N, C-alpha and C positions, 0 to 999 in steps of 0.2 A: 663612748663608741661612736665613730663617724657613720657606720653603716646602720640601717634600720634594725637589723638583727645581727648580733656578733657572729663571726665566722664559725666559732665552735657550736653555736646554736643552730646555724644553718646545717652543719654536718650531722650533729646529734639528733636533730629533729627533722631530718629529711623526709621521713615517712609522714610526719604531721603536715608539713607544707604541701606534700603531694595530695594528701586527702583533702586538706582545706582548699587548695586550688581547684580541685574537681568540684567540691561542694559549692564554692563561690560562683563558678561558671554555670552550674545548674540553677543557682538561686538568683540569677540576674545580677550578680556582683553585690548582693546584699549579705552582710555578715549576720546571718540568722540560722537558727537550728543548732543541733548538737552533733559532733562527730565523736567517734570512739576509736581509741587505739588499744590494741591488745598485744600481749607478748612483749611488753616494754622491758628492755634490759636496764642494767644499772645506769649507764651513761644517759640513756633516754629519760629515765625517771628524774635524774638530777637536773638535766637540761630543762625538762618540762616544769619542774618545780621552780626553777629560776625564772622561767617565762611567765608562769601563772602567779608567782608570789605566794605559793602555798605548798605544803609538803605533798609529795606524790610517792606513796610507798607500795602500792599494789602494782601488779603487772598489767593492769588495764586501767584506762582513764577515760572519762567523758569530758569533753571540752565544749563549753558553750561559746559559740562564735561571737555573739554579741558582747559577752564578758571579755573575751580575748581582744576584741576590737577596742573596747574601752581601755583595757590594760595597756595595749600598745600605744594608744593615743596619749596616755598619761605619761609614758616614759620615753616615747620616740618622737619628740618634737611635733606632736599632733598628727603624725602619720598613722593611718589606721591599717586594718588587716589587708585590705586590697592593695594599698601602696606597698606594704611590706612584702607581700607575696610576689607582686610584680617586680620588685627589686631583685628577687632571687630567681623567679621562674619566667620572667618576661611577661609581656602583655597578656592579660586574661581576656577571654571572649565571653561576652554576655550572651549566652546561648538562648536565653528566654527572648531577648530582644531580636537575636538573629532569626529565631524561628518565626517570631511575629512578622519581621520584615520579609522573610521568605514567603510566608503565607500571603502577605499583602501583594507581593510581586506576582505570585501565582494567580491570585484573584484578578490582578490587573491583566495578566496574560489572557485569561478566558474572557474577561470583559472586553479586552482589545480585539480578540478573535470575533466575538459577537458583533461588536461595533463595525468591524471590517466587513462582515457578512451583510449587515444592514446597509452599509455604505455602497456596496457593490451589487445590491439587489438580490442577494442570495439567501437571505435569512428565511424567506418563506418557501424555499425549496425543500422538499421532503428529505433529500439526502443530506442536507447540511447539518442537521442536528445529529444524525447518525455518524457523520464524519467527526464532529467534535467529540462525541462519546468514544469513537474508535481511537482517535489520537490520544485522548486522555488515558484510555485503558492500555494503550501500547506502552506508555511510560517513557517514550523517547524524550519528550520535552521536559520531564521531571529530572532527567539526568544531566541537563545543561543549565547554565546560568539563566534565570528567569527572564532577564532583559533580552538575551540572545534568543530565547525561545519565543518571546512575544514578537520580536522583529521577524523571526522566521515564519510564524504562523500568519502574520499579517501579509507578508509577501506571498505565502501560499494561497491565501484568499484572493489576492490580486491576480495571481496566475490562473487560478480556477475560473475566475470571472472572465478571463481572456480566452479560455479554451473554445474552439469552434463548437464542440458538442454542447457546451453550456450556453453559448450564444445562439444555438440553433442554426449555425451557418454551415454551408457545404465547403467552405474554403479550407485549405490545409496550411499549417504553419510548420516551419522547421523548428526543432527544439532549441537550437542555439539562437535563432532569431527571436523566439519567444523569450528565452532567458535574458538576452541582452536588453530587450525592450522593457521587460517587467522588473528584472532584478538588477539591471545595470551591469551584469557580468555574463558574458557569453557562455561561461561554464557553470552558471548558477543553477542549472537543472540537470547537471551531470549525475550519473549514478553515484549513489553514496552521499550526495548533498542532502542536508536536512530538508530544505524546501522541496526538493524533488520527491523525497519520500512522503512528505505531507500531501503533496499534490496527488501522487499516485493513490494514496489512501482515499482521497476525495473522489477520484475517478472510479475507483473500485466500488465505493458507495453509490455513486451515480449510476453506474452501468450494472451493478449487482454481479460483477465478475470478481471471483476470489482473487485476493492480492497475490500476485505471482512471486516466486522466490528467485528464479533465474533471470539473467540479463535478457534473454530472448523473450520471456514472458512479460518483463517490464516494458520492453520495446513495443510489444504487441498492444499492451494496455495504453501506452502513449498514443499509438496509432488509432486505437478505438476512440480516443478523445480528439482526433484530428491533428495530432502533433507527430511530425515525422522526424526520425533520427537522421535519415538521409533518403535519397530517392532511388538507390540502387541495391540496397542490401536485402530488401524484401521483394518477393515476386508472387505472381499468381500463375498457376498452372493452367494452360489452355490447350485445346486441340481443335483443329479444323476451322480456325478463324481466317477470313479472307478480307483483310483491310483494303480499302481503296487507296489509290495514290501511287505515284511512280517513284517515290523516294525509296532509298535502299532498305530502310527498316520495314516498310509495308511490303515491299517486294520479297524480302527475306522471309517474312512470316508466311506469305502465300506459298513460297517454295517449300517450307517445312510442312505446311498443311497438306499440300499436294503429295508430299512424300509420306503422309500419314505419321508425322513426327510431332511430338509435343513441343510446346513453346512456353518458356517461362518469361513473363513480361514484368518489367519493373515499372515503378511509378513514372520514371523518366520516359519510358516507352509510351505509357498511356498519355502523357502530356504531348507527345509528338504525333499521335494518331487519334483521330476522333471517330471515324467510320470504320467499324469492324466487320459488319455484315450488311446485307441488303435488308430492306424493310420486310417484315413478316417472316423473317427467318426464325426457326425454332432453335433455341440454344438450351442445352441441357446442363444443369448445374448440379454437381454432386459434392459430397463432403469428403469422401475418401479418395486419395489418388489411385487406389487399386482399381476403381471403376474406370478411370481414364486408361489405365494400362490394359485392362481387359478389353476395352473398346478398340484400342490400337491392335492388340493381338488378333482380334476378330476382323480387322480391316474396316471397322465402322468409321465413317467420316463425318458424323453429325458434329456440328460445333459444340464444344464443351468448355465449361469453366469448373475448376475444382476449388472449393473454399479451403480445403485442408484444415478442417476444424472451424472454429469461430471466425467469421469473415473479418479480415484485417482491412486496413485502409485501402491497400492496393486492390483487393478483391471488390470491395464496395464501389470503388471508383470505376472499375471495368464494368460492373453490373449497371451502374448509372449510365455509362456511355452506351451500353447495349440497349437499354431501355430508350435512350434518346435516339438510337438508330431504328427504333420501332420493332425491335426483336421481341419474340415471345419467350419468356424465361420459364423453364420447368425445373422445379427444385426437388431433389431427393437427398434424404439424410438417413440417419440411424433412427430406429424405433427405440429410443431411450429418452430420458428426460433432457439431457444436454442436447440431443439431436432434435427434439421437439422445440427447444428454445431457439436453436439456430434456425430451424425452419420457420418459426414465427417471425424472426427478424427478416429473413430474406423475402418471405411472402408479404409481410407488411411494408417493408421499406422499399422493395423493388417490384411489387406487384407480380411476383412469380406465381405460377400455377403449381399445385402439388403434383409430383411425379411418383406415382405408386406409393402415395403416402396417406391414403385414406383408411378408414376402419376396416373395410373389406380387404384392402391390400395387406394390412397387418394380420388379419385373420387367415388369409391365404398363406402368408409367410410362416405363421405358427403351424398351420396344417402341413406345410412342406417340411417342417423341422420336427414333426411328431416323433420320429425315430430317435432324435437326439435332443428332445426337449429338456432333459435333465442337464445337458451340457450348456444350454443357453444361459447367459448371465441373468441373475435376478435383478429386477428393477429396484434400485436404491433411491433414497432421497425423496424430496417433495414432488408430487406429480405436477406437471405443467400442462395447462389446457392448450390444445391445438386450435389455433384460431380458424382454421379452414374446415374443421370437421368436429362437431360437438360430440360425436360418438367415439372418436378415437381414444381419447384419454381414459374415459371410464372402462373401455374394453382392455386397454393396456393394464390398468390397475387390477382388474379382475384376473387377467391372465398372469401378470406378475413376471413376465419375461421380456428381455431385450432382444431385438433382432437387428443386426448390423448389416450395412450395405453389402459387405463382402459375401454374405451367405446367399445373396440374391443376384449374383453377377450374371448368371445365364439369362434371367428374366430381363435385367436392365440392358444387357448387351443386345438382346433381341429387339428391344425398343429402339436402340441406337442404330441397328442395322436395317431398319425399315426404309 
């Protein structure tokens, strides 16, 4: 016979070759161990007897792979079991070697990531180890080729090292500019790209902000790191600002302020105007746009800035400019743990004064809400220490209720109307 195994044996022993092929691949292509075939019919028994050189009369048989390999080599021109199976089933895969190679490549991936962190001076940062654990747990890298994963994670480290928030710089970068400079592709940090996802996980670890799910949340997280998607899609809500200058932008903002109208300023606006108020001007900063709306309804014209939640790049830049204008910032947010976190940031980063945010203010707010105390939200999560008042957090923990800005509008508007 010219073929390693005759055609009739291929057909009659098809089940045997399938079982043996699977075992060889699990064995690292070594003909070792025993396989068993049950439910043999007459044709299978006759074919198997011819292959093994011994009678097979039962409906089940045990085949020693080493013996079968020797048998084939003695009658098939020295070709053993692996060669015979491959002639019928195509190339076999050494799964043992493949697993070992994949394991080595995964080890090289994490070793490469740690080497990159060391190279870029990030290995000693507290967040970097948490980032490695997070991306390992996420499993994203395990689902792609290890070589591609290693390249992606090293690029991500390079991007992280170049972020303004990591460098401790006040500068701002465009995302496409950063992508082109670090990845060599202006779209390398677009949503959905692996490197972008890895970098955002790093920023989330660094800032302790939960990883967002939506596009708007991801854009905000990039901005927290000092990276801008563009200069016009995000804005900061303001009221009562009177920028200096004769240019149409400054003049237009003054007109809106004089008309008691809100103004949404973009990053591009902030780059064109530097002086927003006179020195020693009190500027009131709130978290909820409803406070600005209530102030407008009451005819209050105190300069205001609204963070609309966690301050984004455009908000922080305006607050920085106001501080440079020697304005006095007064911050007011919610009496809950996210609200205390935001207040900590604004007070620490911009030197703002707390605006009705002390322990006594919280106690007064609870007293005002006595009739509806059961309707107030229960404080969840880990308590956050208020940096401006050591008594506030313990009082909030004992009381266990959140008080939001909207429930104190009459008090806040009264302050703004003075």
